[in-house]
C-alpha positions, -999 to 999 in steps of 0.1 A, spaced: 148 186 -484 138 154 -497 149 157 -532 186 170 -520 189 143 -502 180 122 -523 204 134 -552 230 134 -523 222 99 -522 221 90 -557 261 104 -556 271 83 -529 256 55 -551 272 64 -578 310 66 -566 304 31 -545 287 19 -575 318 27 -596 343 14 -574 322 -18 -575 326 -21 -609 361 -7 -616 380 -42 -618 380 -49 -656 370 -81 -668 386 -105 -695 369 -100 -726 349 -124 -752 370 -156 -759 381 -161 -789 352 -189 -793 324 -167 -782 339 -138 -806 336 -158 -837 299 -161 -826 297 -125 -819 316 -118 -855 293 -139 -874 261 -124 -854 270 -90 -859 277 -96 -898 239 -111 -899 226 -78 -887 245 -49 -903 285 -58 -901 309 -35 -881 306 -8 -907 268 -6 -899 274 -10 -866 302 16 -856 279 38 -874 254 42 -846 254 69 -819 225 66 -804 192 42 -805 158 59 -802 130 30 -803 91 38 -798 67 11 -794 43 -7 -772 50 -33 -742 26 -48 -725 3 -27 -745 15 6 -729 33 32 -756 70 38 -746 103 55 -759 135 42 -752 169 60 -754 205 45 -756 239 52 -755 258 26 -775 294 47 -765 289 44 -730 263 30 -703 230 48 -709 195 38 -711 163 56 -702 126 41 -703 96 67 -705 63 46 -701 27 59 -710 7 46 -679 -29 45 -675 -19 69 -639 7 91 -659 41 86 -674 65 63 -656 101 74 -667 136 49 -657 170 61 -663 207 47 -655 240 69 -667 261 36 -661 261 44 -618 227 55 -605 198 41 -613 166 65 -607 132 62 -614 102 88 -620 68 78 -607 31 84 -625 25 101 -595 57 127 -599 73 112 -570 108 106 -575 130 74 -561 164 52 -569 176 20 -556 213 13 -541 209 -24 -539 231 -40 -559 207 -68 -572 188 -40 -586 214 -20 -600 230 -55 -615 197 -58 -631 196 -26 -651 228 -26 -657 220 -60 -677 193 -43 -691 213 -18 -706 242 -40 -717 218 -65 -736 196 -41 -752 222 -19 -765 241 -50 -779 276 -44 -760 284 -75 -766 298 -65 -801 320 -34 -788 345 -53 -760 364 -22 -765 340 -4 -750 326 -24 -721 343 -50 -697 329 -82 -701 335 -115 -700 320 -140 -722 325 -181 -730 313 -203 -757 288 -227 -738 284 -249 -771 257 -260 -792 221 -260 -781 192 -277 -797 158 -261 -795 125 -271 -817 147 -291 -839 170 -260 -845 208 -257 -836 218 -224 -816 251 -214 -806 250 -204 -770 274 -176 -751 272 -170 -720 280 -133 -709 290 -114 -679 291 -78 -679 313 -61 -653 284 -53 -628 257 -71 -640 241 -100 -645 252 -131 -666 229 -143 -697 232 -172 -720 227 -157 -753 213 -179 -783 223 -176 -819 205 -194 -846 236 -210 -866 212 -214 -894 209 -172 -901 234 -159 -868 211 -140 -856 200 -137 -818 169 -157 -809 168 -159 -771 185 -144 -738 176 -165 -712 187 -157 -674 208 -182 -654 196 -175 -618 167 -184 -600 137 -214 -604 121 -192 -631 148 -171 -650 143 -143 -671 138 -156 -707 134 -133 -735 126 -144 -774 134 -123 -803 120 -123 -838 109 -99 -873 142 -87 -874 143 -61 -901 167 -37 -919 167 -1 -904 192 20 -911 227 6 -914 220 -26 -892 192 -50 -883 168 -46 -850 144 -73 -841 112 -57 -837 92 -83 -817 100 -96 -781 85 -117 -759 99 -119 -721 88 -141 -696 100 -153 -663 121 -138 -638 92 -127 -616 66 -117 -643 31 -125 -636 24 -130 -670 43 -128 -709 56 -94 -716 53 -84 -754 75 -53 -767 62 -43 -806 85 -19 -816 74 6 -842 101 30 -850 135 31 -845 161 63 -852 202 68 -846 208 102 -835 235 105 -807 213 108 -771 219 141 -751 236 123 -719 218 146 -696 186 125 -709 205 92 -690 206 112 -652 177 125 -628 168 161 -645 164 191 -619 133 208 -614 133 244 -628 125 255 -596 156 243 -585 179 256 -613 206 285 -605 198 318 -619 224 335 -635 240 363 -610 239 399 -617 271 413 -629 287 434 -600 285 470 -595 262 474 -629 247 508 -632 210 510 -632 203 529 -667 198 565 -658 159 579 -663 155 605 -686 152 639 -669 152 676 -674 186 689 -679 199 712 -656 212 746 -667 249 760 -663 
């Protein structure tokens, strides 16, 4: 009963979330698009990025092993983390956010703040701003900023239904150096480094997150990345095997007759 109520709640949430993000935003401004084009060229080019149909990533975050799956074609994010208490799984399919806790309990949120945060995590984690024809967003060039004596091109990006972020691209390399939140006294900041060629593109293998409510810096070390397409079912809350419907028996099916002695004429 609890699971049925939870699934019903997610269904209602999906409808409400889709209605909420339905209005399409404008796309990248010409100035922002030029920065994105340079960043995409520096990290594999249009030909490289257009080959990607799924991202399968493994590594450690805050010292705990994780697996991350991303769908770059439409919203999809799944993160499986091995914690000392057991596996923790979080998923997002573009509408509903859900979690399976280490205890096995299933939960999710209908709060807009949570949905916006998870939607933004999927958006920026999948470099969706490289694909304005696939995802609704609005972006504008903030201008040049300097940090540590180095110049950066800063673009403000607002994904439809998500939280806005500022992306800082190294003017020398064209690569993303950091992402900064725009809300709160201590906004989320993620620094990207150790860019490596893997498959047809380059990705950052080292990320450090601070602020955004984190008690301490959170380090993510990527160990491997592959680019196979990801089954869309992975992004939705799985049904328990005990609740899957069995195939119905064929109506009027005859049972096989047991072998016996033939009657005489």
